[in-house]
C-alpha positions as CSV (number, residue, x, y, z in Angstrom):
1,M,-0.4,-30.4,12.7
2,F,-0.1,-26.6,12.8
3,S,1.1,-26.5,16.4
4,F,4.5,-25.1,15.2
5,L,2.7,-21.9,14.3
6,K,2.0,-21.1,18.0
7,P,3.7,-17.7,18.6
8,S,6.8,-17.4,20.8
9,L,9.3,-14.7,21.3
10,L,12.0,-16.5,19.3
11,K,9.6,-17.1,16.3
12,V,8.6,-13.4,16.3
13,V,12.2,-12.2,16.4
14,L,13.2,-14.6,13.7
15,F,10.2,-13.6,11.6
16,I,11.1,-9.9,11.9
17,A,14.7,-10.6,11.0
18,L,13.8,-12.7,7.9
19,F,11.2,-10.2,6.8
20,M,13.5,-7.2,7.0
21,L,16.6,-9.0,5.6
22,S,14.9,-10.5,2.7
23,G,13.3,-7.2,1.7
24,W,16.6,-5.4,2.2
25,F,18.6,-7.9,0.1
26,W,16.0,-7.9,-2.6
27,S,16.1,-4.2,-2.7
28,I,19.9,-4.1,-3.0
29,Y,19.8,-6.7,-5.8
30,V,17.2,-4.8,-7.8
31,I,18.8,-1.4,-7.3
32,S,22.1,-2.8,-8.5
33,R,20.4,-4.0,-11.7
34,I,17.9,-1.2,-12.2
35,S,19.2,2.1,-10.8
36,D,15.9,4.1,-10.6
37,T,13.6,1.5,-9.0
38,F,13.4,1.1,-5.3
39,P,11.4,-2.0,-4.2
40,F,10.7,-3.5,-0.8
41,G,9.3,-6.9,0.0
42,F,10.2,-10.5,-1.0
43,P,8.8,-12.8,-2.4
44,F,5.9,-10.3,-3.0
45,Q,7.1,-6.7,-3.7
46,F,4.6,-4.7,-1.6
47,F,6.2,-1.3,-2.0
48,L,7.8,0.2,-5.1
49,A,9.2,3.7,-5.7
50,W,10.8,5.0,-8.8
51,G,12.5,8.1,-10.0
52,P,13.3,10.7,-11.0
53,C,10.0,12.1,-10.0
54,R,8.7,15.6,-10.9
55,P,7.5,17.7,-8.0
56,G,3.8,17.0,-7.1
57,E,3.7,13.5,-8.7
58,N,3.3,10.3,-6.8
59,C,6.2,8.0,-7.9
60,S,5.5,5.1,-5.6
61,E,2.9,2.3,-5.1
62,F,1.9,0.1,-2.2
63,N,0.0,-3.2,-2.2
64,G,-1.5,-4.2,1.2
65,L,-2.4,-7.7,0.2
66,Y,1.3,-8.4,-0.8
67,L,2.4,-7.1,2.6
68,V,0.0,-9.5,4.4
69,L,1.2,-12.4,2.2
70,D,4.9,-11.5,2.9
71,I,4.2,-11.4,6.6
72,L,2.4,-14.8,6.6
73,I,5.1,-16.4,4.5
74,W,8.0,-15.2,6.6
75,Y,6.2,-16.1,9.9
76,V,5.6,-19.6,8.7
77,V,9.2,-20.0,7.5
78,G,10.5,-18.6,10.8
79,A,8.2,-20.9,12.8
80,W,9.2,-23.9,10.8
81,I,12.9,-23.1,11.3
82,V,12.4,-22.8,15.1
83,S,10.4,-26.0,15.3
84,R,13.1,-27.9,13.3
85,F,15.9,-26.7,15.7
86,K,13.8,-27.3,18.8
87,R,13.1,-30.9,17.6
88,N,16.8,-31.6,17.2
89,E,17.7,-30.5,20.7
C-alpha cells in the first residue's frame, strides 16, 4: 500500500524541488501583499521574519514541527507523482 514511499533518487530530487519552489512562491506571494513579512514554508509556514527590526531584537520565529510536516507532505506528494508517471510508462 505504501510501497510508493520507498526512496529513490528521482523522488528525493522532486521532493527538494517541490519543497523549495512552494516555499519560494509562497514567500513571493506574501511579500507582494504584506511588505514587511518574510515567510518560508508551504503549506505550513515554518520560518517567519518581519521588519523593520531594532538592533538587538529578534524579529523572526521558527517552528520545527511545521518544518517536519512540510518535509513529510512534500515527500509524499513527490513520491505519489513519481509513482503515477512510472505506472503510465
